[in-house]
C-alpha positions as CSV (number, residue, x, y, z in Angstrom):
1,M,36.8,63.5,-48.6
2,Q,35.5,60.0,-47.9
3,T,31.8,59.4,-48.4
4,I,29.8,56.9,-46.4
5,H,26.1,56.1,-47.4
6,F,24.0,55.2,-44.4
7,D,20.7,53.4,-45.1
8,L,18.2,54.6,-42.3
9,E,15.9,52.0,-40.7
10,G,13.1,53.9,-39.2
11,E,12.4,57.7,-39.0
12,Y,15.6,59.0,-37.6
13,V,18.9,58.1,-35.9
14,E,20.5,60.0,-33.1
15,L,23.6,61.9,-34.1
16,N,25.9,60.3,-31.6
17,Q,24.6,56.8,-32.5
18,L,25.1,57.4,-36.1
19,L,28.7,58.2,-35.7
20,K,29.0,54.8,-33.8
21,L,27.1,52.9,-36.4
22,V,29.2,54.0,-39.3
23,G,32.4,53.3,-37.4
24,L,33.8,56.7,-36.8
25,V,33.8,56.3,-33.0
26,D,33.9,53.2,-30.7
27,S,30.9,54.3,-28.5
28,G,28.1,56.7,-28.3
29,G,29.9,58.5,-25.5
30,A,32.8,59.2,-27.8
31,G,30.3,60.5,-30.4
32,K,28.8,62.9,-27.8
33,A,32.3,64.1,-26.9
34,L,33.0,65.0,-30.5
35,V,29.7,66.9,-30.9
36,A,30.3,68.7,-27.7
37,A,33.7,69.8,-29.0
38,G,32.1,71.3,-32.2
39,A,33.7,68.8,-34.6
40,V,30.5,67.6,-36.2
41,R,28.6,69.4,-38.9
42,V,25.0,68.6,-40.1
43,D,24.1,70.0,-43.4
44,G,27.1,72.3,-43.3
45,T,26.3,73.8,-39.8
46,I,28.0,72.9,-36.6
47,E,25.7,70.7,-34.5
48,S,25.8,71.0,-30.7
49,R,22.9,68.7,-29.8
50,K,24.5,65.3,-29.1
51,T,21.2,63.3,-29.7
52,A,20.1,65.5,-32.7
53,K,17.6,63.6,-34.8
54,I,19.2,62.8,-38.2
55,R,16.8,62.0,-40.9
56,A,16.9,60.7,-44.5
57,G,18.4,63.4,-46.8
58,Q,20.7,64.9,-44.2
59,R,24.4,64.9,-44.5
60,V,26.9,64.7,-41.5
61,Q,30.6,65.8,-41.7
62,L,33.4,64.8,-39.4
63,D,37.1,64.9,-40.1
64,G,37.0,64.7,-43.8
65,V,34.2,62.0,-43.8
66,D,30.9,62.9,-45.4
67,I,27.9,60.7,-44.2
68,H,24.8,60.6,-46.6
69,V,21.8,59.6,-44.7
70,K,19.3,57.7,-47.0
């Protein structure tokens, strides 16, 4: 599994935007589609909220990629 460390600037980042910022999708809309399809997990649980607020200390998983938010 590939690991990406993401340095958070601010209180939170929206899930669909996080996927775009780390380069896993080309647009926020593509990120929303993956979330809607049930392909994204936050802290091990499938996340269905496209704009869920991801905060420092959380982990996001998608297709063998583990994103650690710091």
